[in-house]
Steps between C-alpha positions, in 0.01 A plus 500: 500500500641840402568778749234719337228235535599442864471872572159514330383200703623655823343839421170329416508314831573820694223689321232241583635462853446873558165498319379207711601680819321818388188298413484354851553844650214644293263224610584529872185702597267271300381294797435815703313661207284189453412490871413872505275478194317186612463635856343821363212317334640386164424130467803284420331356192413846367859606567634205301250546215597868453873435540515206260260663256754782468780247441292324235435824312872584507642162393229363269620678180860395569387146585306469173798616295728266696263208442519552124878541496576208735218262407735205437658533845158537663373180332802304624509644853138579583505285816758703699339817363158391627634383838696824551210728406238312702720467810584871489129583491423257783787648704366853453153398622633299796737774621242780478222308675746375765588859591137611496369216717793468740781691662776640282748386768394137459532523122848657534620214720362231267650674194846428643457152349465631143871547413584152634232344279626704202858376543388136533268514197764678292748222573244229415324648196745730318812334644650800676818386671534644848849516649574447870578871526159592356330249731666662800396842367132417454498327843644810667242716323222267617621515861524878468144510371376303799692729737367815333138392464396215728708556814401867566133414448518209743693700762268801487179300468425657163383164368146456625389175656220470244623368168267496202541150349381618158762774491775260612398240240499760221838638609648149499339434162660819369843386627469199270327629188698825469837320469338253258382796290848656500674177403262409218484855365879502490500161328242602242665837435836326457339294223368807318152554653441875562463609863219734394289203394540330839413824681191532280396143586542559874307829479208337316488228766501751788237726343266207430548353850441839661185573301356157584612464864404848624123470438508133605690545829436865590163576340644813334648588161779723377236761406423543870864583575568755224300799638680486835852528356679833543752638252783387727351148514497488119864608492595225745300228324565588134839671486695362796349156566401430140744652250810534721487193726285240325626577149844664489641354820385148406661524156827621650502236776444212257776626271731560797425148624602362161838673520605511867342172618270390781740539794570869432131566441420319824738733684322796342169359622626500859632853454156596368340353814748683721432835329125447539563479876750788515295740285246581776788539747660765277173680427375496860845555654469187711784321678693236305508184710819288535320206336418698187854642487654151532259368237598778264871417538436130430281575197759735348780249568289224346436708187873569470582128520230396251594774254875445527462130418418609144855622454642177646258268313375684190367178346231478767296782351242514228748645252654153492191297594418174319153612387649757262733244350206268442299778344787590268541139388130479411523811287 
């Protein structure tokens, strides 16, 4: 491999590493925004219908063009495309309803399992090789996440004795289906299936589920929710939660996952959880507890170890992954 191609590969890795980090930072307030909107009277199903309707309008033209251009790849790899799109939609519904029906603190604790599941599935399905250094890194980040999220809540009694079983079940379900969505979207995209098409599929699924489940389970419709939305609510639902987080951030995270791998992305997920805890502390000028500080140190150290293993084992990343070699041989 020439020096120029190595430099291009390294610069591409660094670019998507930074973009992935920025995407997680942008999505940090999403859980808080969802809880605020649903607590102020916006039904979770109406929220999801509006949010994913916006995504569908944005990506549908691109998805149609991509379907025509990549029809051969779609015919060959429609299974991972369908699994990725449907699991992403199911994850969106499960996460939103879990926050609405339960405590955000419970959901935050359960979400600590998500990066672990992502690393395991990536190793099994797309054959990501995880070095011992990366394993140590993701373990440190997981321990840091527990220190930053679970321990302070248990010590201060912030976790209520009442636990909503529906919310816990949906949060656990999300911990499984979201990594499945990421892995299969990466696999399908690596074989030439456009990401826009999978986002369109997930959005159609969420909109249909929301429109059917809301009148069935709540006795209301999206038309009942629209008059009560303020201008600021529309900005949060459409621009921030819809276009920025559910569309742009998702596209960037999937592409970043393809390039930097599951272990680095898992570290970012724990950093995202940590920032979601620290953000109110910064805004409200609250005291930073020793547990959160220690968790932050472990998460940052874990991210450093998982990211630095790329330079020691460059073949473990998607740029050298077997699925691309297989795809090239079929072409």
